[in-house]
C-alpha positions as a Markdown table, in Angstrom:
| # | Residue | x | y | z |
|---|---|---|---|---|
| 1 | Met | 11.8 | -0.3 | 5.3 |
| 2 | Leu | 9.5 | 2.5 | 6.4 |
| 3 | Lys | 7.6 | 3.2 | 9.5 |
| 4 | Met | 3.9 | 3.0 | 9.0 |
| 5 | Asn | 2.1 | 6.3 | 9.8 |
| 6 | Thr | -0.9 | 5.2 | 11.8 |
| 7 | Gly | -1.6 | 8.5 | 13.5 |
| 8 | Arg | -3.5 | 11.1 | 11.5 |
| 9 | Arg | -6.8 | 10.2 | 9.8 |
| 10 | Tyr | -8.8 | 12.7 | 7.8 |
| 11 | Lys | -12.5 | 13.3 | 8.2 |
| 12 | Thr | -13.2 | 14.5 | 4.7 |
| 13 | Asn | -14.4 | 12.0 | 2.0 |
| 14 | Thr | -12.5 | 13.3 | -1.0 |
| 15 | Gly | -10.8 | 10.6 | -3.0 |
| 16 | Lys | -7.3 | 11.4 | -1.9 |
| 17 | Tyr | -8.1 | 11.3 | 1.8 |
| 18 | Lys | -10.4 | 8.3 | 1.4 |
| 19 | Met | -7.5 | 6.3 | -0.1 |
| 20 | Tyr | -5.1 | 7.5 | 2.6 |
| 21 | Asn | -7.5 | 6.4 | 5.4 |
| 22 | Ala | -8.0 | 3.1 | 3.6 |
| 23 | Met | -4.3 | 2.5 | 3.3 |
| 24 | Leu | -4.0 | 2.8 | 7.1 |
| 25 | Glu | -6.3 | -0.2 | 7.4 |
| 26 | Leu | -4.1 | -2.4 | 5.3 |
| 27 | Lys | -1.8 | -5.0 | 6.8 |
| 28 | Lys | 1.6 | -3.5 | 7.3 |
| 29 | Glu | 3.2 | -5.6 | 4.5 |
| 30 | Tyr | 0.6 | -4.4 | 2.0 |
| 31 | Tyr | 0.9 | -0.8 | 3.1 |
| 32 | Glu | 4.7 | -0.9 | 2.7 |
| 33 | Ile | 4.6 | -2.4 | -0.8 |
| 34 | Leu | 2.0 | 0.1 | -2.1 |
| 35 | Tyr | 3.9 | 3.0 | -0.4 |
| 36 | Glu | 7.2 | 2.0 | -2.0 |
| 37 | Leu | 5.7 | 1.4 | -5.5 |
| 38 | Tyr | 3.3 | 4.3 | -5.8 |
| 39 | Phe | 4.6 | 7.0 | -3.5 |
| 40 | Lys | 8.3 | 6.5 | -3.6 |
| 41 | His | 8.2 | 5.3 | -7.2 |
| 42 | Thr | 10.4 | 2.2 | -6.5 |
| 43 | Ser | 10.4 | -0.3 | -9.4 |
| 44 | Ile | 9.2 | -3.8 | -8.8 |
| 45 | His | 12.7 | -5.0 | -9.6 |
| 46 | Gln | 14.3 | -2.7 | -7.0 |
| 47 | Leu | 11.7 | -3.6 | -4.4 |
| 48 | Ser | 12.2 | -7.3 | -5.0 |
| 49 | Arg | 16.0 | -6.9 | -4.4 |
| 50 | Asn | 15.5 | -4.7 | -1.3 |
| 51 | Ile | 13.2 | -7.2 | 0.4 |
| 52 | Gly | 14.8 | -10.3 | -0.9 |
| 53 | Val | 11.9 | -11.9 | -2.8 |
| 54 | Ser | 11.2 | -12.6 | -6.5 |
| 55 | Arg | 9.6 | -10.0 | -8.8 |
| 56 | Ala | 6.6 | -12.4 | -9.2 |
| 57 | Thr | 6.1 | -12.3 | -5.4 |
| 58 | Val | 6.1 | -8.5 | -5.4 |
| 59 | Arg | 3.6 | -8.4 | -8.2 |
| 60 | Trp | 1.4 | -11.0 | -6.4 |
| 61 | Gln | 1.5 | -9.0 | -3.1 |
| 62 | Arg | 0.9 | -5.7 | -5.0 |
| 63 | Asp | -2.2 | -7.2 | -6.7 |
| 64 | Lys | -3.5 | -8.6 | -3.4 |
| 65 | Ala | -2.9 | -5.3 | -1.6 |
| 66 | Leu | -4.8 | -3.4 | -4.3 |
| 67 | Lys | -7.7 | -5.8 | -4.1 |
| 68 | Gln | -7.8 | -5.3 | -0.3 |
| 69 | Leu | -7.6 | -1.5 | -0.7 |
| 70 | Lys | -10.5 | -1.5 | -3.2 |
| 71 | Lys | -12.6 | -3.6 | -0.8 |
| 72 | Ile | -11.9 | -1.2 | 2.1 |
| 73 | Ile | -12.7 | 1.9 | -0.1 |
| 74 | Leu | -15.9 | 0.5 | -1.4 |
| 75 | Lys | -17.0 | -0.5 | 2.1 |
| 76 | Ser | -16.7 | 3.0 | 3.5 |
């Protein structure tokens, strides 16, 4: 998959940068799923084939990652 970018954090609190910083705090698996789905526009079906799990599992992991991301954003 992809290599997680953990280097650069932004100091501004605009929505885009706040989300980017929050994504860096996610577990690697969650980061990769959200990155593939929302930044690379990979479909759930394609992603499930690529990582070898069912579509239901990808949806479950996506939902869990989004909940975690929301929690991180609201915390900051």
